C-alpha positions in Angstrom: 1.2 118.1 21.4 4.0 120.5 22.2 3.9 123.8 24.2 6.1 126.6 22.7 6.5 130.6 23.4 4.1 132.6 21.5 6.2 134.4 18.6 3.5 137.2 18.1 5.4 138.8 21.1 8.3 140.8 20.1 10.7 139.1 22.6 10.1 135.8 21.3 10.0 136.6 18.0 13.7 138.4 18.4 14.6 135.3 20.4 13.6 132.7 17.3 15.2 135.3 14.3 18.5 135.5 16.1 19.3 131.9 15.5 20.8 131.9 12.0 19.6 128.2 11.2 15.9 129.0 12.5 15.8 132.2 10.3 17.1 130.6 7.4 14.2 128.0 7.9 11.6 130.6 8.1 12.8 133.1 5.6 13.5 130.6 2.8 10.0 129.0 3.4 8.4 132.4 2.8 10.7 133.4 -0.1 10.3 129.9 -1.6 14.2 129.9 -2.6 17.0 128.6 -1.0 19.2 131.1 1.0 22.8 130.1 0.8 24.2 132.6 3.2 22.4 134.7 5.9 23.4 137.5 8.1 21.4 139.4 10.8 22.1 143.2 10.2 22.1 146.0 12.6 19.0 147.5 12.3 16.7 145.8 14.4 14.2 148.3 15.8 11.2 147.6 18.2 8.6 150.2 19.1 7.5 149.6 22.6 6.7 153.3 23.8 3.5 153.4 25.7 2.0 155.7 23.4 2.3 153.6 19.9 1.5 150.3 18.9 4.2 147.4 18.9 6.0 147.5 15.4 9.1 145.3 15.4 11.6 145.1 12.7 14.7 142.9 11.8 16.8 143.4 8.6 18.8 140.6 6.9 21.3 140.3 4.0 21.1 137.1 2.1 22.6 135.3 -0.8 19.5 133.4 -2.6 19.6 130.9 -5.3 16.9 131.2 -8.1 15.1 128.3 -9.5 17.4 128.6 -12.7 20.4 128.2 -10.4 21.4 131.8 -10.6 22.7 133.6 -7.1 21.6 137.0 -5.9 22.4 139.1 -3.0 19.4 140.9 -1.5 18.0 142.5 1.6 15.4 141.1 3.6 13.3 143.6 5.7 11.1 141.8 8.0 8.3 143.5 10.0 5.8 142.3 12.4 3.0 144.0 14.3 0.3 143.1 16.8 -2.4 145.6 15.9 -3.6 147.5 12.7 -1.1 150.5 11.8 -0.8 153.1 9.4 0.9 152.1 6.1 3.1 155.4 6.5 5.0 153.5 9.4 5.9 150.6 6.9 6.9 153.0 4.2 9.0 155.6 6.5 11.2 152.4 7.4 11.4 151.1 3.6 12.5 154.7 2.9 15.5 154.3 5.3 16.8 151.3 3.4 16.9 153.3 0.0 18.6 156.2 1.8 20.9 153.9 3.4 24.5 154.1 1.8 25.3 150.6 3.4 22.6 149.0 1.3 24.8 149.1 -1.9 26.4 146.3 -3.9 29.8 145.3 -2.4 31.2 145.2 -6.0 33.3 148.3 -6.3 32.3 148.8 -10.2 28.7 148.6 -9.2 26.9 151.6 -7.6 23.4 150.1 -7.5 21.5 149.4 -4.4 20.7 145.8 -3.2 17.3 144.5 -4.2 14.8 144.7 -1.0 12.3 141.8 -0.2 9.9 143.2 2.3 8.0 141.0 4.6 5.0 141.7 6.5 3.9 139.6 9.2 0.6 141.1 10.4 -1.5 140.3 13.5 -4.7 141.7 11.8 -6.2 141.4 8.4 -6.2 143.4 5.1 -10.1 143.9 4.5 -11.1 141.5 1.9 -8.0 139.5 1.0 -8.6 136.2 2.8 -5.4 134.4 1.8 -3.0 133.9 5.0 0.1 134.4 2.7 0.1 137.1 0.0 2.9 137.5 -2.7 3.1 140.9 -4.4 6.0 140.4 -7.2 6.8 142.8 -10.0 6.9 142.1 -13.7 8.6 143.7 -16.6 5.9 144.9 -19.3 6.2 146.6 -22.5 3.3 149.0 -24.0 1.4 146.4 -25.1 1.5 144.6 -21.4 3.7 141.7 -23.0 6.2 140.4 -20.3 9.8 141.3 -20.8 12.1 138.3 -19.7 15.4 139.3 -17.8 16.2 141.7 -15.0 18.1 145.1 -14.9 20.1 146.2 -11.8 18.7 149.7 -11.9 15.0 148.5 -11.9 15.8 146.0 -9.2 17.4 148.6 -6.7 14.5 150.9 -7.2 11.6 148.6 -6.9 10.7 145.7 -4.5 8.7 142.5 -4.1 6.6 141.9 -0.6 5.3 138.9 1.2 2.4 139.7 3.6 1.2 137.0 6.1 -2.1 137.7 7.7 -2.1 135.7 11.1 -6.0 135.8 11.8 -6.5 133.4 8.5 -3.8 130.8 9.4 -6.3 129.0 11.2 -4.4 125.7 11.4 -4.2 125.5 7.5 -1.9 122.7 6.3 -2.0 122.8 2.4 1.7 123.3 2.1 5.0 123.4 3.8 4.8 127.1 4.6 1.4 127.0 6.0 2.5 124.0 8.1 5.4 126.0 9.4 3.5 129.1 10.0 1.1 127.3 12.5 3.8 128.8 14.9 1.9 132.0 14.7 -1.7 130.9 14.9 -3.3 132.6 17.9 -6.1 130.1 17.7 -3.6 127.7 19.5 -3.2 129.9 22.6 -3.4 128.4 25.9 -6.8 129.5 27.5 -5.1 130.8 30.5 -1.8 131.9 29.2 -1.5 133.7 26.0 2.2 133.5 26.3 2.2 129.8 25.0 0.7 128.0 22.1 -0.2 124.5 21.9 1.1 122.8 18.7 0.9 119.7 17.1 4.6 118.6 16.3 3.1 116.1 13.8 2.3 119.2 11.3 5.8 120.1 10.9 8.4 118.7 8.5 11.4 117.2 10.3 13.7 120.0 8.5 11.6 122.4 10.4 11.9 121.0 14.0 14.7 123.7 14.9 12.1 126.3 14.7 9.9 124.3 17.5 13.1 123.7 19.5 14.1 127.3 19.6 10.5 128.4 20.6 10.5 125.5 23.2 13.8 127.2 24.8 12.2 130.7 24.5 9.2 129.4 26.5 11.3 128.5 29.6 13.9 131.3 29.0 13.3 133.7 32.2 14.4 137.0 30.6 11.7 136.2 27.4 9.0 135.3 30.1 9.7 138.6 31.7 9.6 140.7 28.5 6.2 139.0 27.3 4.9 140.4 30.6 6.2 144.0 30.0 4.6 143.5 26.5 1.3 142.6 28.0 1.4 145.5 30.4 2.0 148.0 27.4 -0.5 146.4 25.4 -3.0 146.8 28.2 -2.2 150.5 28.4 -2.4 150.9 24.7 -6.1 149.1 24.7 -7.0 151.2 27.7 -5.9 154.6 25.9 -7.7 153.6 22.6 -10.7 152.7 24.6 -10.6 156.3 26.3 -10.1 157.8 22.8 -12.9 156.1 21.4 -15.3 157.1 24.5 -14.0 160.7 23.7 -14.9 160.0 19.9 -18.2 158.8 20.7 -19.0 161.7 23.1 -17.7 164.4 20.4 -20.0 162.5 17.7 -22.9 162.7 20.1 -22.3 166.4 20.6 -22.0 166.9 17.0 -25.2 165.4 16.4 -27.0 167.3 18.9 -25.4 170.5 17.3 -26.5 169.2 13.9 -30.2 168.6 15.1 -30.3 172.1 16.7 -28.9 173.5 13.3 -31.7 171.6 11.7 -34.3 172.9 14.1 -33.0 176.4 13.2 -33.1 175.9 9.7 -36.5 174.6 9.8 -37.6 177.8 12.1 -36.1 180.1 9.4 -37.8 178.4 6.7 -40.9 178.9 8.6 -40.2 182.5 9.2 -39.3 182.8 5.6 -42.6 181.1 4.8 -44.6 183.6 6.8 -42.8 186.6 5.4 -43.7 185.4 1.9 -47.4 185.0 3.1 -47.3 188.6 4.6 -45.9 190.1 1.6 -48.5 188.3 -0.6 -51.2 189.6 1.8 -49.6 193.2 1.5 -49.6 192.9 -2.3 -53.4 191.9 -2.3 -54.3 194.8 -0.1 -52.5 197.3 -2.2 -54.2 196.0 -5.1 -57.6 196.6 -3.3 -56.4 200.0 -2.4 -55.7 201.1 -5.8 -59.1 199.6 -7.1 -60.9 201.6 -4.5 -58.8 204.7 -4.9 -60.0 204.3 -8.7 -63.6 204.2 -7.5 -63.0 207.5 -5.7 -63.2 206.4 -2.0 -61.3 208.3 0.6 -58.7 206.9 2.7 -61.0 206.6 5.6 -63.6 205.1 3.5 -61.0 202.3 2.4 -60.1 201.7 6.0 -63.5 201.1 7.0 -64.1 198.7 4.2 -61.0 196.8 4.8 -61.1 196.8 8.5 -57.6 198.5 8.8 -56.2 201.6 10.5 -55.8 204.6 8.1 -52.2 204.6 9.1 -51.6 201.2 7.4 -53.5 202.1 4.4 -51.1 205.1 4.0 -48.1 202.8 4.5 -49.2 200.4 2.0 -50.1 203.0 -0.7 
């Protein structure tokens, strides 16, 4: 067993991916394609504000080779997050790539944007989807939903493929090379007393992937990386405390809303009861009016009608 730094931390993840060989190993495994050339672009961004969740981003330009031997230039947008976040955050970052004039093919005769491949490494799950790695790929279809072979630069520059990794579903899976490699993210391997470190079985990894473990071994003993992990823990602790306070406030507001709703229901019931009483009184008055008319037709005076009905003369007059 080997102890490595936990790459769920932004500082460790950054340290790992700044090594071109290591980044090539991980990205080529995710893409399932050979990466001939790889370059880290200067668009790294980490959100460690004390009022927001951690959302770490890195961009790469790459020349990849398809299964048929064709070579393509692409942009790889890599994003990692600790906690559930709004999809708007991801969309906003993706939008910056479409707007960036630097993300255009270097060919002077071409004005098309480079194809973008988005990779999301999530510390949370996506609801009912249980697979640890999900590939979202485009297809060209005609009106009858038949697949159209070939690719077009216009379409490729306006749409993109995605790869989504759900860390909670890794669970030491070893069905293929990629799952074996992704064991470096499996949080079930955290040391009980130190979440900064993972205990990894190096025998799970292919020999060509050992540079990834070596890089994470170095991160585990690098003082700057260790200090940065402590800072991230403090930030996460503050985020959790803030979220707990907000949740408690939400619960209090919900309880008050429930109390107000109950009072409104009680008032509504009282209004219904009053309305029923008014209807009963109206029905009673209508009955008395009918009796008064009948007695008047028999020639009885107001005083006589009042005595027979046991009502004041004034009320008999008001009901006439």
